[in-house]
C-alpha positions in Angstrom: 103.4 110.4 86.1 105.2 108.2 88.8 103.5 105.4 90.2 105.6 103.5 92.9 104.0 100.0 93.3 103.3 98.8 96.2 105.4 95.1 97.8 103.5 91.8 98.5 101.3 92.3 102.0 103.7 91.6 104.0 106.3 93.3 103.2 104.0 96.6 103.7 102.8 95.4 106.8 106.7 95.2 108.1 107.2 98.6 106.6 103.9 100.2 108.3 104.4 98.6 111.2 100.9 96.9 111.4 100.7 93.7 112.2 97.6 90.9 112.0 95.3 92.4 114.6 96.6 95.4 114.5 94.5 98.7 113.6 95.3 100.5 110.5 96.9 103.8 110.2 93.6 105.2 108.7 91.6 104.1 111.5 93.9 105.9 114.2 95.8 108.6 112.5 94.1 111.8 111.3 94.2 112.4 107.5 96.3 115.4 108.0 98.9 113.6 109.6 99.4 110.9 107.2 102.9 110.1 105.6 103.2 110.4 101.5 103.5 106.9 101.2 101.2 106.4 103.8 98.3 108.3 101.6 99.8 106.3 98.9 98.7 103.4 99.9 95.5 104.3 100.6 95.3 105.1 97.0 97.3 102.1 95.3 96.9 99.2 98.3 94.3 99.4 100.5 90.5 97.7 101.0 89.6 100.6 98.7 92.1 100.6 95.9 93.1 98.1 93.5 95.8 97.8 91.0 96.7 96.4 87.6 98.6 97.0 84.6 101.0 96.0 81.5 104.7 95.4 81.4 106.6 94.4 78.1 110.5 95.0 77.7 111.0 96.1 74.3 114.8 96.5 72.2 115.3 100.2 72.0 117.8 99.5 69.1 116.2 101.4 66.8 116.0 104.6 69.3 118.0 107.8 69.2 117.2 108.0 72.7 119.1 104.8 73.6 121.8 102.1 72.7 122.0 99.1 70.3 120.6 96.3 72.3 119.4 97.9 75.1 116.2 96.9 76.7 113.6 98.9 78.3 110.7 97.6 80.5 107.4 99.9 79.1 104.6 100.0 81.5 101.1 100.7 81.3 99.3 101.0 85.5 95.8 101.7 86.5 94.8 101.9 89.9 90.8 102.0 90.6 89.5 103.9 94.2 86.7 103.7 95.4 86.1 107.4 96.3 83.2 107.5 97.8 84.7 106.1 100.6 86.0 108.7 102.9 89.3 107.2 104.1 90.2 107.3 99.9 89.2 111.2 100.2 91.1 111.9 103.3 94.0 110.4 100.9 93.0 112.6 97.7 92.9 115.3 100.1 96.4 114.7 102.1 97.9 113.9 98.7 97.3 117.4 97.7 98.8 119.0 100.9 102.1 117.6 100.4 101.8 118.2 97.0 100.4 121.9 97.4 103.0 122.6 99.9 100.0 122.8 102.7 102.5 124.1 105.5 104.5 126.9 103.3 100.7 128.1 102.3 99.3 131.6 103.8 96.5 131.8 106.3 94.6 133.3 103.2 95.5 130.3 100.6 95.2 127.5 103.8 91.5 128.9 104.1 90.8 128.6 100.5 92.5 125.0 100.6 90.4 124.1 103.8 86.9 124.8 102.4 86.9 123.4 99.6 88.5 120.1 101.0 86.1 120.4 104.0 83.3 120.9 101.2 84.8 117.8 99.4 85.1 115.3 103.0 81.7 116.2 103.5 80.0 115.2 100.3 77.4 112.2 100.9 76.5 109.6 98.7 73.0 107.6 99.7 72.8 107.0 96.0 75.8 105.9 94.1 79.1 104.9 94.4 82.0 106.1 92.8 85.0 104.8 91.1 87.9 107.0 90.2 90.9 104.6 87.7 94.2 107.0 87.7 96.3 105.4 85.0 99.8 106.3 83.8 102.7 105.2 81.2 106.5 105.6 81.9 106.6 106.4 78.3 105.6 109.8 77.3 103.8 108.9 73.8 102.1 106.3 75.4 100.9 108.4 78.5 99.6 110.8 75.9 97.5 108.3 74.1 96.3 107.1 77.0 94.9 110.6 78.1 93.6 110.8 74.3 91.6 107.9 74.7 90.1 108.1 77.9 89.2 112.1 76.9 87.3 111.4 74.2 85.8 107.9 74.3 82.0 107.9 74.1 80.1 107.4 77.1 77.5 105.4 75.6 80.4 103.3 75.1 81.9 102.9 78.1 78.2 102.6 79.6 77.7 99.6 77.1 81.2 97.8 78.0 82.0 98.0 81.0 80.4 96.3 84.4 80.6 96.3 87.9 79.6 92.7 89.2 77.9 92.6 92.8 76.7 89.9 95.4 75.1 87.3 93.1 76.9 88.1 90.5 74.4 90.5 89.4 76.1 93.4 86.4 75.9 96.2 87.2 76.5 99.1 84.4 77.4 102.7 85.2 75.5 105.6 84.9 77.8 108.2 84.2 81.4 108.2 83.4 83.1 111.7 83.3 86.9 112.0 82.6 89.6 114.3 83.6 90.5 117.2 80.7 93.8 118.5 80.1 96.8 117.1 81.8 94.2 114.7 84.2 95.2 111.5 83.6 91.8 109.6 85.4 88.1 109.0 84.8 85.3 108.6 87.6 82.9 106.0 86.7 79.4 106.1 89.0 77.0 103.0 89.5 73.6 102.5 91.4 74.0 102.3 95.1 71.4 99.7 95.5 70.0 97.2 93.5 66.1 96.8 91.7 65.1 95.4 94.6 66.7 98.2 97.4 69.2 96.1 99.0 72.7 97.1 98.6 75.2 96.1 96.1 77.9 94.8 98.3 77.8 92.8 102.1 80.3 92.2 104.5 81.4 89.1 102.5 80.6 89.7 99.1 83.4 91.4 96.8 82.8 93.8 93.5 85.0 92.9 90.7 85.0 96.4 88.4 85.5 95.4 84.5 85.8 97.4 81.6 88.2 98.3 78.2 91.6 99.6 78.5 94.3 99.8 75.6 97.5 97.5 76.9 100.3 96.7 75.4 100.4 93.9 72.1 103.1 91.8 72.3 103.1 90.4 69.0 103.6 94.0 67.2 107.1 95.1 67.0 108.3 98.9 67.6 110.6 101.0 66.0 111.1 103.7 68.1 110.5 105.1 72.0 107.4 106.8 70.9 105.5 103.9 69.3 103.4 106.8 67.1 101.6 104.9 64.0 99.2 107.0 62.2 97.6 103.8 60.5 95.9 103.1 63.8 92.6 103.5 64.8 91.1 102.3 68.7 88.6 99.8 68.0 86.8 100.6 71.3 87.3 104.6 70.8 87.0 105.5 66.9 87.2 109.0 68.1 91.1 108.8 69.9 93.1 109.2 66.5 96.0 107.1 66.4 97.1 104.7 68.7 100.5 104.0 69.9 102.3 101.1 67.7 101.9 97.9 69.6 98.9 99.2 71.9 95.5 96.5 71.3 92.5 96.6 73.1 91.9 94.2 76.3 90.1 94.0 79.5 90.8 95.0 82.7 89.9 93.3 86.2 89.6 95.1 89.7 88.3 93.6 92.7 86.9 95.0 96.1 86.6 92.9 98.9 83.8 93.9 101.3 84.8 92.2 104.5 87.7 94.4 104.4 86.4 97.8 102.9 85.4 98.6 106.5 86.7 101.6 108.3 85.2 102.8 111.9 83.6 99.1 112.3 81.0 99.9 108.9 81.8 98.5 105.7 82.2 101.7 103.6 82.0 102.3 99.9 
C-alpha cells in the first residue's frame, strides 16, 4: 500500500489554505466533500494521527531486478489513528467513497454503502478509546512479513508489551487487540477511557503516548536480494509468525497525540 508522507506543518498549512487562527477543513467542510488529500491528512497528519517509520538505503547489487551498485530506499511506515474520534471515522468513510467510486454507484449500491457508513459514524465509545495502526512497506516481501507478524502475534503478547501513557504518566495496557485479516494492513488496539479513579485518561493539557513493539530494519544485517527472505530467523516477539525478512529486527515505536490539538466542534475528541 503506497503512502505519501506529509511535509512540514508550514508547508501543509499553505497547501491546504489554513493559517494560524483559521479553522481546519474538518471543522467547516462536510466530510463528503473532502478531497483525497484532505482525507489522507486526517488519517496521517492530524491531531488524531501520528506517524513513525523506518528508512534504510541498501545496495541491490545482487538483486536480479537491479543494476550493479544501484541503491534503493526501503521503507516501513506506521500510522496510528484515534478511530474513536469522529473526524477520523469520517476520513475513513470518505477514503472508501473515493476508492470505491461512490459517485458512479447505482442507487441501490449507494444505499447499502450509506447504511453501513451511517452505522459506523453513529457508533459511541463511552467506555473505550480505539486506536488503529495502519502499516506498510514499499518492499513486497517485507510487507507480507509485516502482515504475517501482526496477523499471528498472540493478543497476550501485545497486551504485555504495549502501553498507552496517559495523564500523570500513568501507563495503561490494551484490553483488546484485533488485526485485520487477509489483505488488511492494520490492527486495532482498545484501551479503557478512564483511569481507576474514574478520571478521563486525557485532558486538554495532557498528551497520549502509544508505545508498542514493531519489526523494523536492522542496519547491521546485510541483504543480498530484493526479497530479504531468511528462513533461519524467527521473530523474537512473535515466534508464531515464522521466518522474518533478513535485515529486520524488533524495535519499539512511539506515537504522540496532544490533547490541546484534539478538539472538534469545541470539545476534546478522542
